[in-house]
C-alpha positions, -999 to +999 in steps of 0.1 A: +078+628+318+079+593+332+075+587+370+079+555+390+063+550+424+079+528+450+060+520+483+081+505+511+069+485+541+066+450+554+031+459+565+022+464+529+038+433+514+022+411+542-012+425+534-017+438+569-023+473+556-037+482+522-014+503+501-035+534+494-007+559+490+005+546+457-030+548+442-034+583+454+000+594+442-006+578+408-040+596+404-025+630+413+005+626+391-014+614+362-039+642+364-010+666+365+002+654+332+028+628+341+031+592+328+032+565+354+058+541+342+055+516+371+044+511+407+062+487+430+056+476+466+086+461+485+094+452+520+117+469+545+148+452+531+177+476+523+190+455+494+156+454+477+151+491+483+184+500+468+180+477+439+145+491+431+157+526+433+187+522+410+166+503+385+140+531+385+166+558+380+177+540+348+142+539+333+123+571+344+127+608+347+116+611+384+109+587+413+085+589+442+093+567+473+069+564+502+075+547+536+104+537+558+113+572+570+103+568+606+123+563+638+118+526+645+143+498+638+124+487+607+125+521+590+154+515+567+148+536+537+174+563+544+201+537+551+193+518+519+194+550+499+227+560+514+243+527+504+227+524+470+236+559+459+268+562+478+256+592+499+265+591+536+238+601+560+242+634+577+222+652+604+197+678+592+200+705+617+165+719+611+148+686+618+172+678+647+163+711+663+125+704+660+130+670+675+149+683+705+128+714+710+093+702+707+097+668+723+112+678+756+085+659+775+098+626+761+126+608+779+162+613+766+162+577+754+132+583+731+146+616+720+178+598+709+157+573+690+137+601+673+169+618+662+171+591+636+145+612+617+171+639+612+198+617+596+193+620+558+214+610+528+239+636+517+223+662+494+188+658+508+166+689+506+139+688+532+104+694+519+087+707+551+112+713+579+084+722+603+073+686+605+091+657+620+081+635+590+094+662+567+101+642+536+129+652+513+142+655+478+174+642+462+187+650+428+207+620+414+220+619+379+200+650+372+168+632+382+146+642+412+137+616+438+111+624+464+109+605+497+076+608+516+063+592+548+041+562+544+013+576+567-014+585+541-024+619+556+012+631+558+021+617+524-009+633+507-002+668+521+035+667+511+027+655+476+001+682+470+020+711+486+056+703+478+062+675+453+038+685+425+050+722+426+086+710+424+080+685+397+064+712+376+098+730+373+114+699+357+113+690+320+086+715+312+088+704+275+077+669+286+045+681+301+013+666+285-021+682+286-044+655+299-082+653+295-099+623+311-134+613+321-148+582+338-182+572+325-203+555+353-225+528+336-252+506+352-274+478+339-253+473+308-228+443+307-192+451+300-193+431+268-222+452+255-204+484+265-174+472+246-194+462+215-211+497+214-178+515+218-162+494+191-187+508+166-172+543+171-145+558+149-125+572+178-090+587+173-060+566+181-051+592+207-083+584+226-074+557+251-103+536+263-103+514+294-130+491+309-132+485+347-159+464+362-167+478+396-196+458+410-224+464+403-213+489+376-190+492+347-166+522+346-153+533+312-123+557+311-115+580+283-080+596+283-065+619+258-031+634+262-011+657+239+012+687+240-012+706+218-038+718+242-064+731+216-064+699+196-066+678+227-097+696+240-116+694+207-108+657+204-119+651+240-152+669+236-161+650+204-151+617+219-173+623+250-202+632+227-198+600+207-196+578+238-227+594+254-246+588+222-240+551+219-244+543+257-274+566+263-290+565+297-269+535+308-245+562+317-258+576+350-228+598+359-192+607+356-159+607+375-168+610+412-205+606+408-224+577+425-259+565+419-272+580+451-257+614+444-270+616+409-305+604+418-305+628+448-295+657+425-324+649+401-349+648+430-337+681+443-338+698+409-373+685+402-385+695+437-396+659+444-394+641+477-387+604+481-396+578+508-386+541+507-401+509+520-374+482+522-376+445+530-347+424+516-322+453+515-328+460+552-322+498+550-294+498+524-312+522+501-318+546+530-282+543+540-270+551+505-292+582+502-282+596+536-245+594+529-250+624+506-249+657+524-281+677+520-302+646+513-328+658+539-339+682+511-354+654+491-354+622+512-381+620+538-371+586+553-379+550+551-394+519+567-376+485+570-405+461+570-389+427+571-417+408+587-452+406+571-469+421+602-448+453+598-457+455+562-493+455+573-489+478+603-467+505+589-473+502+551-509+492+550-503+461+529-535+440+533-531+407+551-552+389+525-529+402+497-498+388+515-517+355+520-526+351+484-495+365+466-468+363+493-443+389+505-422+386+474-446+395+446-455+423+423-487+430+442-468+433+475-442+456+460-469+479+446-487+480+479-455+488+498-446+516+474-481+530+477-482+526+514-449+544+521-460+573+497-494+577+514-480+574+550-452+600+544-467+623+519-438+618+495-440+625+458-424+592+450-426+559+470-399+533+463-402+497+476-381+466+474-390+430+484-371+399+474-351+368+483-315+376+490-305+340+500-287+319+505-319+301+516-356+308+512-358+303+474-381+279+456-386+267+420-412+293+415-393+321+433-356+312+433-329+331+453-324+365+436-361+370+429-368+407+435-397+431+429-392+468+429-422+491+432-426+528+424-457+549+434-462+584+420-490+607+410-491+590+376-497+556+392-481+526+409-461+498+392-436+471+400-408+454+380-396+419+384-358+411+385-338+379+389-303+389+402-273+366+404-247+364+431-243+360+469-265+376+495-246+408+496-244+411+458-282+406+455-289+432+481-265+457+464-280+451+430-315+456+444-306+489+461-287+502+430-315+492+407-341+508+429-323+541+428-317+537+390-354+533+384-361+565+403-334+582+383-348+571+349-384+580+360-372+615+368-353+618+335-384+607+316-410+629+334-390+660+342-364+661+314-337+671+339 
């Protein structure tokens, strides 16, 4: 079953507001087994709205329209639909009653303006009459058209609670069983990911997509078919093959992020982590603490930007800083050991580097980073040379630090 999504609003076409509703709708519809034929974003121009709607009706089985249902002068969706489909607007008594009953504190002038919410194209079936932004469904040429408000929270609720259940009653024989997985990959270039995947003898029904999402590569696997048993078996075997060729470059799946995966490993292993940050300025700590329950495995961190703080709070010897400098393997190891000893953590993680744009030299160019780890097995540091602007170097450093902890836990605990 093909569905087209049309988002309406001058605020979207001007770039003042990011169109998040279309992306959300596409994900929900796709996961429910529908094919997204096209997505369009158009302004509050009745002629364009009508043209887009009529074109969509000629190409797909169902249409989802968001935006332009409000009470202001630039909310023109209903008028455009009325003209395009030759359906006069009529007052919906349920919505009209709600407007008049629950808005008695508003002046009569404003109530009159809000009554515009109740004038819908002929044949409209309200989705949620208890809400002023009720949304509605039309059936035109035996095809369902859903009109939802452009406000994301209202749109999402109506889509989940009303649109998807109604769509499920249409063209049941067109429904496709969908299996999909997003493989989250780090520290492996997209070209290398593609090369490894190309060595696999995957079915033609296994659709692969590559999506660089800095600093990661996301690989999507989608398999859709009406035969549920065959689809499931094909999906399982395809996932197994992908996992085999990409190995531990895959750190997670779907909604996983590096900090959630690393945190889960720490918790399962019963290990506690503390971090000493210089060039990342607290970014690693921020990432870790975005995950609920991180207090179970994350003790805390020290942002030691200046050398004197490295000495005072991390016990990095002054003579070591003098001889090797703040950005060095020796300093990274001392920082990792210092934060571990000071906090009693099982694992100490440290980062020190040159994020730029200034501060680099021929010996230590911008992007030079050392990441240290201290554990009961010992202390070591790894040298990296990252490319990009200041923010990209900081992000790569934080992500790599967490990834090193992840791989250490996989190697030592087998979890």
